[in-house]
N, C-alpha and C positions, 0 to 999 in steps of 0.2 A: 936266644930263640932258635928252635930247630928249623933247618931249611927243608925238612921233609915235606913232600907233596904226594898225596895219594894219587895213583895213576888216573888221569882224567877219563880214560876209556870206560872205567867202571860206572860212570854216571849214565852211560848209554844202555838202556835195558836190552837192546838187541844183541849185545855181546856178553850178557850175563847168563849163566846157566839157570839160576833161580831168582825169582823176585826178592827172596829173603835168604841171605847167605850168612851162616854162623860158623865161627872157628872155635874149637876147643883145644885146650892143652891140659895135661895131667902130670903128676909126678913121674919121674923116670922109673922104668922097670915095672910098670903096671899097665896091663891091657885094659883100657878104660871103657866103661859102659856108657859114659855120658853122651857121646855122639849118637849111639844107637837108641838110647832111651829118648833123647830129645826128638830125634827124627820120627820115632814111632808115635809120639803124641802130637806132633806138629801138623799143621795143614800141609797139603801137597806143594804149596808155594815155597816151602823151606828146603834148603839144601844145607848139609853139614859136612865139615872137613875137620879132621883131627891132626894135631902135630905134637909129638912127644918132646919133652925137654930131654936133651942129651947130656947125661952125667954118667960116664962109664962106671965109676966106683960108688954109685949111689946106694945108700943103706938105710934110707928112711929116717935119718937123724935130723933133729930140729936145726942143728948147726949147719947142716948141708943145705937146708932150705934157705937159711939166711945168706950163706955164702953164694948161692946160685940164684938169688932173687932177681938179679939183672937179666936172667934168661927170659923172664916174662916180657920184658921190653922187646927182645929179639923176636919172640913169638908174635906179639902184636904187630910189629913192623912186617913180618912175613905174611900174616893174614891180611893186613891192609894192602900190601902189594898185590895180593891175589884176589882182591875184591870182596873180602868179608864185610858185612854190615855191622857185626858185633862180635866180640870175642869173650869167651868165658874160661876162667881158670878153675879147674877141679882140684880139690884138696883144701880142707878147712884149716889146717895148721899153718899155712904159709903166712896168714895175716899176723898172727901173734908171734911166730918165729922171727919175723922180720925186725921186730923191735921198734917199729915205727909208731905203734899205738893206733887207736881208732882214727883220730884226726889225720895222722900221717898216711894211713892206708887210703883214706878218702881222697886226700890230696894226690897221692901217687896214682890212683885210678883215674882221677880227673886229668892229671898231667899226660898220661899215656893216651887217654881218650882224645884230648885236644891235639897232641903232637901228631898222632897218626890218623886223625879224622875218623876214628872208629871206636865206638863205645867199648870199654874194657871193664869186665866185672869179675871179682874174686868171690869164691864160694863163701869164705869166712865173713866178708863184709856184706855180701848179699843177704846173709842171715840177719844181720843187724838192720838192714833196710827193710826186710820183710816184716820183722817184728814191730818196727816203728809204724809201718804201714797198717798193720793189723791192730794197732793200739794195745799191744801186749806189754805188761809190766812184770808179772811174775812167771818164771819159767823153771822147768825141771829138765835136766839134761841126761838122757840115756846115752852114756859115753861109749857104749858097745865095746869094740875091740881096742879103743885108744888106750895107750899106756897112761899112767898117772900124770906124767909131765905134759903129755899132749893135751889131755882133756882139761887139766888145770889151767893151761894156757888159754883154752877156749873160754873157760869160766871167767878168767881174768879179763879177757877181751870183751865178753858180754857185760860184765859189771862196769867196766870202763865206759861202755856205751850207754849205761844207765839202767840196765835190767837187773831185777832182783832174782838171782839164781837161788832158788829155795832148796834145791837138792841136785847133786850130780854124782854119778857113779858108773863104772864100767862093768863088763861082764865078770871080772874077778871080784869086784866089790859086791856084786849081786849074788855071788856064790855059785855061778854056773860052771866055773873052771877052777882047777887046783893051783894054777900058776899062770903068769903072764905069758910064759913060753908056750904053753898049750894053746893060748889064744893066738899068738903070733904064728904058730905053725899052721893055723887054718887059712892063712893068707887072705884075710878079710872076707872069707866066705863061710857061711854057717847054715845049719838046718833051719828051715823056716819056723819051726815051732819055737826056736829061741827068740825070734822077734816078738811074738805074742807074749811069751813069758817075761821078757825083759821090760816090755812096756807096761804090763800089769804090775810088775815090781815097782817101776818108776812112778806110776800113778798112785800106788799105795803109799809111797813115801812122800808124795807131794799132791794130796787131793785138791788143794786150793790153787794150783797153778793155772795161769791163763792159757798156757800152751806147753805141750811136751815136745822137746827137741831131741833129735838124734844126730850124733856127731859123725863127721866124715862121710865115707862112701862105702859102707858095708854092704854085703850081698847075702841073700838068703835063698837056699835051694828049696823049691817046692817039691813035695813028696811025689806028686803025680808023674813028673818026668825029669826031675833033677835040674830044671832050669833055675839058674841063679838070678834073683831080681833084687834091685835096690829098694830102699824104703819108699821112694816115690810111688812104686807100684802098689803099695799096701795102705796108703794113707786114707783112702775112702773107708776101708774096713777098720782100720785102727781108730779113726775118728768116731765111727759108729759104735765101736766097742767101748771106747773111753769117754765119749761125750765131750771131748775137748779137742781143739785144733792140734794137729801133729805136723811139725815142720822139720824136715831134714835139710842138711846143707845141699843135697842134690836138688831138692824141691825149690829151695830159696834161689839157687843159681839159675835154674830154668825159668822161674818166675821173673827174675830180673832181666834175663835175656829177652823173654817174650815182651816185657814192657818196653824195652829199647826198640824192638821190631814193630811195636804197635799192634800186635796180634795176640790171639789166645790159643790154648791147646784145642785140638779137634776132638779129643777123647775125654771121657769122664775122669776127673782128678779130685784131689782133696780140696779143702776149703781155700787154701792160699792160691793155688793155680786157678781154681774155679772163679775166684774174685775177678780175674781178668775178663771174664765173659760179661760181667755186669757193666 
């Protein structure tokens, strides 16, 4: 049993900055949009804090995710000490790279939640929870920039969780780039028109899917001002375009955090996040 106790002072609303306090972490060497995205859609009662994992030689390899998996516990303890009400881990590959399996990840999240008296959610497992909540069975995965080993890990994790993955493919499989290196050189950020094209392609390959998924945390620059936005910002338009629910790992993680807080977004969102308002 852990001897950890969350500082008692945070139970006093007079010493808290916000009624709802959220902590995020993301893979090393990425300036992550999650804290900004979540804050922009949340009610004014929400405050957000980010803390990067520190791995100086990080190179986005799956073996590094497994090796440094313990840093997630350090993050949760740090956020609990500072009065966070819930913690979220950005990055979909960490769940399958860990080798723990679906049940093992669930137990790990529950263990950290109990030990540090602060709910902890991982993007990869939040996707599983969201799909079960929406009674989804058949899915197609727009794997976007993810390398084959990355997205095949996601496919395996989803299948282990009981979902029928009827199609999956990345931007290279879809024919938008000539090599994976060209994709990697974009550093996870692409022109907005690629988002629409890639989802049209995914829908054509899997017209009977209950939901279309998008892997990871890609970003798409809108032509009007060059602002890069993640899939969560486009889900209303994508769902209207495709006539099917669209769920990204960013959306699933935000949904799970809002559920832990017991509140809903203050802005218009896609079907998953909008379900919290009901």
